[in-house]
N, C-alpha and C positions, 0 to 999 in steps of 0.2 A: 512454731513450724520447727523443726528439726534442722539445724545446720551442720554440714558435713566438712571434716576438716583431715588434712593429712598434717601430721606434725615429725618432725625429726628429733629423737630424743637420744643424746648422748649419754651412754652409761659405760663405767670400767672395763665390764666383760660382757660382749654382746653373745655368750653362751646362754647367759640367764635372759632371753628376750621377753617372757610372758610377765613383764615387770608390772603389771598391773593387778596381779594375783597376790602381791606380796601385802601381808596383815597391815604395813604401815598407811596403808589409805585405802577405803572402800570406794572405788569409782562410780559403781552404780549409785551409791548413796549420794555423791557428787554430782549425779545426772549425767555422768559420761558414760556413753557407750561405746566400747571399742570393737570395731567390726572385722579390721583383717591387719594383718601385721606382716614385715619382712626387714632383713638387713639389706643397706643400699649405701655404700659409699661412708662406710664406717660408722653409721649411724643406724638406729632402729626407727624405721617409718612405721607409724601408726595411723590407720584411718579410722577414725572416731567420730561422733555426734555428741551435739547437747541442744536442748530445747531452746536455746535463746542463743542471743548472740556476742554472749560475755567472753571476749577472747583474754581477759584478762584472769576470769576465773578457772577457763580452761589450763591456760599455761601453769598458773598457780597450783593447780591440783597436781599436776604432774612435776612440776618443780620441788615439790614439798616431800616426794620419795627419797628418801636418804641416798639411793644408788643412783639418781639420776643427777650428774654434773651439768645439763643444760636441754633446753628444752624450745623448739622453735617452731613457728606455723610455717608449713611450706605453700598448702593449697586450702582455700575454703572454697565451698561451691553449694549450691541449692539440692544437690541428689548425691547418692554415693559415687565414689571416685574409685575406680579400679586401680589398684597398685600392685596386684600379681605381676611376677615376673613371669614371662613367656618365652619359649625358643621355638624355632622350627621344628625341633624334631618332637617335640610336645603337642604340636599342633598338627601333627600327621590325621589326616581324618579318615584314611584308609585303616587306619585300627582304632579308633575311637568313633567317631560318626556323629549322630544329631546331638546326644547330651553335649560334647565338647563344644561343637559348633553354636549352641543354644547359650552357653556361659560365654564364649569368646566373640561371637560373631566372625571368627576367623578359622582358616584351616589350609592345609596343603594337602596335595597329591602328588607323589612324586612320580616322574615319566607318565605325565597323563596322556599325552597321544605318543603316537608309533613316529618314528624317523621319515616314513613316507609322507604322514601326515603333514607332518613338520616343513618338509621341502613343499607340498604342496600349498601350506597356507602362506608360506614365504612369496613364493611366486604370485599369489593373489593379491598379496599387500605391498608387494614392491610395485606391481603395475599399475595397482589402485592409487596410491601414491606419488607416482610419476604422473598419471594422467591427471589427478586433481593439482599437483603444481603446474603443470603443464597451462590449466584452464584458468588457474589463478592469476598468472601473467598479464591476462585480459583485463582485470582489474587494477588499473594503475592508482586508484586511490588507497590500496590496502599495501601498506607497509609491513608484508609478510614476515613473521617470525618476532614483531615487535607489537604489532597491532590487534587487540581485539577484534574479532570478527565471527560471524554464525551465518552459514549456510544450512541449509536442510540437511546435508550430507557430511559436512564438516564444520568443524568448531576449532578455535583456538582455545588451549588452556593456560595461558601466559606465555612468556617469552620463550620461543623456540619449540613449544610443545602443541600438539594436534591431536585431534579427534575425529577419526575419517569412518563414517559407517560404510561397512563391506556389502556387496551384492548378496541379498536374502536366498536367491535362487540356485547359489552356488553348490553343487552336489558335494563338493569336499569339505565346503564350512558344514554343510547340513548334517554331516556325516560326523563330526567332531562333536557339533553342538548338542546332538540329539542320542551319542551313545559315548561320550566322554565317562570315565570311572565316577565322577562327580554326581552324574545323573538321577541315579537312585537318591541320594541324599538331597539333592535339590526338590525331587520329587514330594520326598517326606517334609520337608521344612514348608514348601509352597501349598502343600495339600494338593497337588496335581499327580495322582496316583493312578489314572488311567493311563495304562502306558501303549494303549492304540492311539492316543492321542498325542501329537508333537508338542512339546513344551514351547510356550510362547518365549521369545529371545531375541533381543536387540544386539547385532554383533558389529564391530568397529576395532579398528587398529589405532590405538594410542602409542605415539611415537614422539619421541623427545630427541631435539636435535643437538649438537655440539653446541653448548652455550646456554642451555635451557637453565632456568633457575630452579632453586628450590621451591615446591610451592607451600602456601600457607596450609595449617591443619584445616581440614573441612571434612564434611559428610556428602556423599552424592544425593542423599535426600533425607528427610526428617525419619526420626525412628519408626518403627513399626508399631502399630497399636493392636492389640498387644504385642510384646516383643516376641513372644512366642511364635508369632505367624507373621514371619518378613512377607512384605509386598513384592521384593526385588531381591536377588541374588546376584553378586557378580563374579565371575570368574576371569582370572589373569592369567594368560598363557603367553610367556615371553619366548621372544623367536631369537633370543641371544642368551649367552650366560650373562648374568647381570652381577655388576661388581660395584665397588666404590666408586669406580672412575664413570662408567656408564651411568650409575644410578640405579636406584629400584624405588620402590613404596614402602613407606614406613608406616606401620599403622597401631592403634592403641587399642589391644584387644578389651572386650567387656565395654566399650563405649557406646556401643549401638543401643541401649536398652532406655536411656534418656534424654530428652532433648535440653535437658539442663545442662548437659557438659559441652553443648555447641559452644564456641569460643575459647573452651579451655586446655585444646589441645596441646599447648607448651607445658601442662602440669604435668603431662605424660613423660615428657622428657624430664622435668625436675626430678620425678618419683622414679625414674628408671623404669617404667612400663611399658616401653615401647619395644615393636619388634620389627627389624629390618627383614624385607620380604627379599633378599638377595638370594635368589633362587637360580637355577639352570635350566638354560634352553629346556621345552619340553615339561618343564615343572608347572602343577597348575595351583594359583592362588586363590582361594574362594572369601568373599567376604560377604557380610550382610551389608546391605545399600544404605544403612544409616550408621556403618564404623566411621570413626573419624578415623583419617589417614592425610597423609603426604607424599606426593612424587617428589624424590630427591633430584638434585641439579646433574647435570650431564657434562663432565669435564673430560670426557674422552675425545676421539676423533672421529667417532662412529655414531650411527642414528640407533637409538634404542626403541624397538617395534614391541609392543606387548599387544595380542590379541585381547578382546574384552568383551566378554558374552555377559549380558547382562538378562538373565531369566527374570519373568514377571509372571505375576497373575493377571488373568486375561482382563483387558480393558484398560490396563495401566499404561500411562504413556510417559515419555520423557519430555517434558513441556519447558525445561529451563537451559538445555545445554546444547541446543541446536536451534537454527532459524528456520525461517520460512521460503527463503529464495534458494532453487536447486542451482548448485553448481554444476551439474550433468544433464540439465535439461538441453 
């Protein structure tokens, strides 16, 4: 079975990055296959694989190349390790579309909704949040903000972070859900192309209060099988401008295709492969439900509300993020 690695290679001149093509060593004969490369923090990162777990052989093969002054293993994993560097501009799905989303599991739509729609969503979310926290006051055994809990409509997602389901029958919500600029892509991705049939969608507001911690890397669900046919796609629509202080969601593009990457989220940081979803109010971030990501902490003095729309194939249900008891009964 092939083992995959990311190596950091130090060479005097990073302009000559295709070092495995040098005649001093045939890496294919050495049993090493190089899949991708990039420069990062003054070193050349190589994603490669070998058919055995002989790390000494792997390092020795690169260290024997005359132009290499050092070789270090950054990460090893049982599957491909995406190291390509993306930025928000290169993830604009309005210009690229389905092929880009299939590769990255991530994209953005600038100005996804109108100002009028944003105002309506803000009013709905503010009212719903106030109602929920008023009802929580009667649950004296719950330390809200510090203790994990799960109701049918509301769940905690860590310190001072919550996920609150919004009413399904609200016309303002329905308009955004069924007519947002991302809807044609989602219909293609989920293979739900009958435009006369509304898209199944679970809508909530995810909000982080001041003092919310940074989450650990996670996926909302397992990777799709096959990866080209997702069972669920999530759209984040922030109701404020996201900054370093308010926090945002950090993503690992390309991490949605293999369950072998679960638990390897920190590798994205080591390899410089993360994307900061620091978008403006009304921009939409869309991602595959199996993509690795994490919510960053909130060090500001304001709430960070994000409308979350989880589009899914018929029959799918979120069985792990919410409880059975109703907060609003």
